[in-house]
C-alpha atoms as a printed R data frame, in Angstrom:
   type eleno elety resid chain resno        x      y       z
1  ATOM     1    CA   MET     A     1 -138.527 10.745 104.221
2  ATOM     2    CA   THR     A     2 -137.207 13.497 101.946
3  ATOM     3    CA   VAL     A     3 -136.761 13.362  98.185
4  ATOM     4    CA   ARG     A     4 -134.632 15.891  96.321
5  ATOM     5    CA   CYS     A     5 -135.852 16.920  92.881
6  ATOM     6    CA   GLN     A     6 -134.390 19.909  90.994
7  ATOM     7    CA   ARG     A     7 -133.662 22.049  94.034
8  ATOM     8    CA   THR     A     8 -137.077 21.282  95.522
9  ATOM     9    CA   THR     A     9 -137.323 19.302  98.704
10 ATOM    10    CA   LEU     A    10 -140.481 17.228  98.949
11 ATOM    11    CA   SER     A    11 -141.525 16.059 102.355
12 ATOM    12    CA   ALA     A    12 -144.673 14.289 103.493
13 ATOM    13    CA   ARG     A    13 -146.029 17.608 104.768
14 ATOM    14    CA   SER     A    14 -145.489 19.474 101.466
15 ATOM    15    CA   ILE     A    15 -146.986 16.572  99.503
16 ATOM    16    CA   GLY     A    16 -150.043 16.712 101.769
17 ATOM    17    CA   ARG     A    17 -150.378 20.463 101.230
18 ATOM    18    CA   ASN     A    18 -150.062 20.004  97.466
19 ATOM    19    CA   ALA     A    19 -152.743 17.286  97.536
20 ATOM    20    CA   VAL     A    20 -155.112 19.582  99.451
21 ATOM    21    CA   ASP     A    21 -154.434 22.402  96.977
22 ATOM    22    CA   PHE     A    22 -155.077 20.003  94.093
23 ATOM    23    CA   TRP     A    23 -158.470 18.908  95.473
24 ATOM    24    CA   GLN     A    24 -159.497 22.505  96.179
25 ATOM    25    CA   GLU     A    25 -158.625 23.625  92.626
26 ATOM    26    CA   THR     A    26 -161.814 24.165  90.638
27 ATOM    27    CA   SER     A    27 -160.616 25.217  87.172
28 ATOM    28    CA   GLY     A    28 -160.307 21.604  86.015
29 ATOM    29    CA   ALA     A    29 -163.759 20.826  87.389
30 ATOM    30    CA   VAL     A    30 -165.232 23.670  85.366
31 ATOM    31    CA   ALA     A    31 -163.614 22.341  82.190
32 ATOM    32    CA   LEU     A    32 -164.978 18.890  82.960
33 ATOM    33    CA   GLU     A    33 -168.468 20.305  83.461
34 ATOM    34    CA   TYR     A    34 -168.309 22.122  80.123
35 ATOM    35    CA   GLY     A    35 -167.209 18.879  78.472
36 ATOM    36    CA   LEU     A    36 -170.138 17.007  79.986
37 ATOM    37    CA   ILE     A    37 -172.573 19.703  78.861
38 ATOM    38    CA   ALA     A    38 -171.175 19.552  75.312
39 ATOM    39    CA   ALA     A    39 -171.492 15.753  75.309
40 ATOM    40    CA   LEU     A    40 -175.112 15.944  76.479
41 ATOM    41    CA   ILE     A    41 -175.925 18.474  73.763
42 ATOM    42    CA   ALA     A    42 -174.327 16.200  71.143
43 ATOM    43    CA   VAL     A    43 -176.363 13.220  72.384
44 ATOM    44    CA   ALA     A    44 -179.540 15.299  72.253
45 ATOM    45    CA   ILE     A    45 -178.804 16.395  68.683
46 ATOM    46    CA   LEU     A    46 -178.064 12.825  67.605
47 ATOM    47    CA   GLY     A    47 -181.200 11.522  69.272
48 ATOM    48    CA   THR     A    48 -183.297 14.181  67.586
49 ATOM    49    CA   LEU     A    49 -181.814 13.400  64.174
50 ATOM    50    CA   VAL     A    50 -182.494  9.709  64.623
51 ATOM    51    CA   GLN     A    51 -186.092 10.359  65.710
52 ATOM    52    CA   LEU     A    52 -186.687 12.739  62.804
53 ATOM    53    CA   SER     A    53 -184.892 10.587  60.249
54 ATOM    54    CA   GLU     A    54 -188.150  9.406  58.650
55 ATOM    55    CA   SER     A    55 -189.328 12.964  58.013
56 ATOM    56    CA   LEU     A    56 -185.907 14.132  56.830
57 ATOM    57    CA   VAL     A    57 -185.515 11.432  54.163
58 ATOM    58    CA   GLY     A    58 -186.058 13.782  51.213
59 ATOM    59    CA   LEU     A    59 -183.525 16.366  52.364
60 ATOM    60    CA   PRO     A    60 -179.946 16.494  51.047
61 ATOM    61    CA   LEU     A    61 -178.716 15.463  54.509
62 ATOM    62    CA   GLN     A    62 -179.557 11.829  53.833
63 ATOM    63    CA   SER     A    63 -175.958 10.591  53.891
64 ATOM    64    CA   LEU     A    64 -175.418 12.323  57.242
65 ATOM    65    CA   ILE     A    65 -178.611 10.825  58.649
66 ATOM    66    CA   ASP     A    66 -177.624  7.360  57.395
67 ATOM    67    CA   ALA     A    67 -174.256  7.716  59.121
68 ATOM    68    CA   PHE     A    68 -175.926  8.699  62.410
69 ATOM    69    CA   ILE     A    69 -178.399  5.813  62.206
70 ATOM    70    CA   ALA     A    70 -175.562  3.379  61.501
71 ATOM    71    CA   ALA     A    71 -173.610  4.745  64.460
72 ATOM    72    CA   MET     A    72 -176.594  4.430  66.795
73 ATOM    73    CA   SER     A    73 -177.340  0.808  65.895
């Protein structure tokens, strides 16, 4: 089976090679790992703010703390 697409002929063999190249590509995996690390850091910051919310009540960050507590519950 051959499909013509803008002067490129795609066969089962070339599709297989492209799939192997796709799975061996690591740049997307690195970006995904950085995204996961950033998400974990954000969760840690939110958890810390929620745990410290009682001691941070007098600070001018109260509206921010209230928003985080509302989002966590």
